[in-house]
N, C-alpha and C positions, 0 to 999 in steps of 0.2 A: 476338827482342827480349828484353833482360834485364829482371829484375824492376824495376830502377830506371827504365828507360826507360818501362815500362808505367805506373809510378807517376807519373812526370813528365808523361806525355801526359794522364793523367786530372786531375792537379793544375793543369795550365796551360790547360785548355779555356777558350775564349772570352777569353783574355787577349791583349793587344797583343803585337806582336813584341818590343818592348823589355822588357815585363814578363816574357815567357817567358824571355828570355835572363837576366834578373836572377834569376828563381826557379831556373832550372837551375844557375846558377853557385853560388848560396847552398846549394841542396840538395845538390849534389855534394860540397861541403865537409863538410856534416854527415854525409852518407853515408860518405865516406871515413874520417872520424874514428871513426864508430861501427863501421865494418868493421875498421879497424886494431885497435880495442879488442877486438873479438870474436876476431880472429886471435891477439892477444896472450894471450888466455885459453885458447887451444888449440882453437878452433873450426876446422872445415874451411872451404875456400873457399866452398862452397855454403851452409853454415850461417851463415858470417859475412855473406854477401850477404843471406840471409833476415832475419837479426837486424837488420842495418843498415836495410833497407827497412821492416821492422816498426816500428823506432824512429821513423820519420818520421810515423807515424800514418796515418789514412785519407786517401786522396787526394781523395775527394769533399769531406771536411770542410776540407781544406787549400785546395781550389779555392774554396770558398765564402768563406773568410777572405781569400784573395788578392784576390778580386773586390771586396772592401770597401775595400781600400787601394791597389790597383794598377789602372792603366788597363786596361779591357777593349778588345777589338778594335773594338767598336761606338763606344766613346768616343774611341778614337784616330782612327777614321775621321771622326767628327764634328769633331774638333779640326783634322784636316788640311783638311777641306772648308771649315771656318770661316776658317782662316788663308788659304786660297787666295782665298776670296771677298773677304775684307777687303783683301788685297793687290791684288786685281784692280780693286777700286773705287777705293782710295786712290791707286793709281799711275796712274790714267787720268783726268785732269781733265775730258775730254769726257764720260766716263761719269758722273762726279759731276754735271756740269751737266745731263745728260739725266735722271738720276734725280730731281734737285731740280726739274726742269721739270714733272714729272708733277703733284706737289701744287700747284705754282704755277698750273698751268693749271686745276686743279679750283677753287682759290680765286678765280681770275679769273672762271671760269664762274659761281661762286656770286654774285659781285658783280653780274654781268650779269643773272642771274635775279632777284636781289633788286630791282634797279632796274625790272625788268619786272613785278614784283608776284608772282612765283612764289616765295613765301617758304619754303614747306615744302621744296621741292627745293633751294633756295639754302642752307637751313640744313644739310641733309644733306651737300651738297657741301663746305660750309665746314668742318664737323666732320671729314669724311673727308680733305680736303686738309691740314688742320692736323695731324691724327693721323698720316697717312702721311708727311707732310713731316718730322715729328719722328723717326719710325722710320728713315727713309732718311738723316737727317742724323746719326744716332748715331755711325757710324764715324768722323766727322770732329770729334767733340767731344773736348775735352781731359780724358778720363777715364782716369787712370792709377793710381788708388789704390783699395783695397777700399772705403773709406768713400764716395767719389764713385760707385763702381760700384753700391753698394747703393741709394743715392738714385736713380740713373738707372734702375735696374731697377724700383723702386717706381713711378716716373713712367711707365715703359714699360708695365707691367702695367695701370695705370689707363687709359692711352691706348688700348691694344689692347682692353680690356674695353669702353671707351666706343664705339670704332669699331664693334664688333660688336653691342652691346646697344642703344645710343641710337636707331638707326634704327627699332627695333621699337616704341619708345615704351611706351605702357601695355600693349601685347601682348607685351612681352618675356618674361613668365612663360609664356604660352601657347606661345611659340616657343622655349622654353628648350632643347628637343632640338636645334634648329638652331644655337643659340648654343654648346651643348656640342660639337657636331660641328665647329664652326669653331675652337674654342679648344683642344680636346684635343691636336692636333698641336703647338701652341705650348707647352702645358703639358709635354708629353713632352720636347721639346727643352730647355726650361728645367730640368726635373728632371735631365736628363743633364748639362747644363752645371754644375748645382749639385754633382753628384757629381765632375765633373772638377776643379772649384775646390777641393773638399775634399781631393783626392788630390795635387794639384800645389802646390808652394810658390809663394807670390805672385810671387817673382822669376822664375818660369818661365811665368807667365800671358801668353799672346799677347793682342793687342788685343781679339779677339772675346770673350774670357772676361770682360772688364770690362763688356760691353754687356748 
């Protein structure tokens, strides 16, 4: 394996396939230019190769910088899965109806319990049904601009927080460890989506990035 190939392997670790191809194309251009310059100054083939690779800098440093601006393999996977899930739901009316029937059933049960005097359980079911209904309905909302997307996400965070925290009532602080364990996967997903939004131009955002 050549010096350049070793450098490229280290510099493109954990990047997505498209990101790796982009880096390799750009780096080879820089490498060839530096190599030709070295050969023109009288360097041997081996010396020119070494000089050109050294001119690229440390591969680990380059990899760290690339991961800040290019999609990683984990981010690309999340993007593919999110696109598939959104298309699967939006393209199947029966699935949409089934998903929306879940919160509707919870709200109906809340009404029945309230009429029977079981107000505490009715309140929990009502909050859960409204919250889950909002989350499940998000893929069908007309959200196609960054501004609307930010507003929707604020509401979504508030709803998710309320669904998890409100059932504990005054004991929410005592059960904070459980609240944290429920919310940290959501926080990790949102952090990753935030990174993807920063790296992709708005024109290339799929539907799930607006949610």
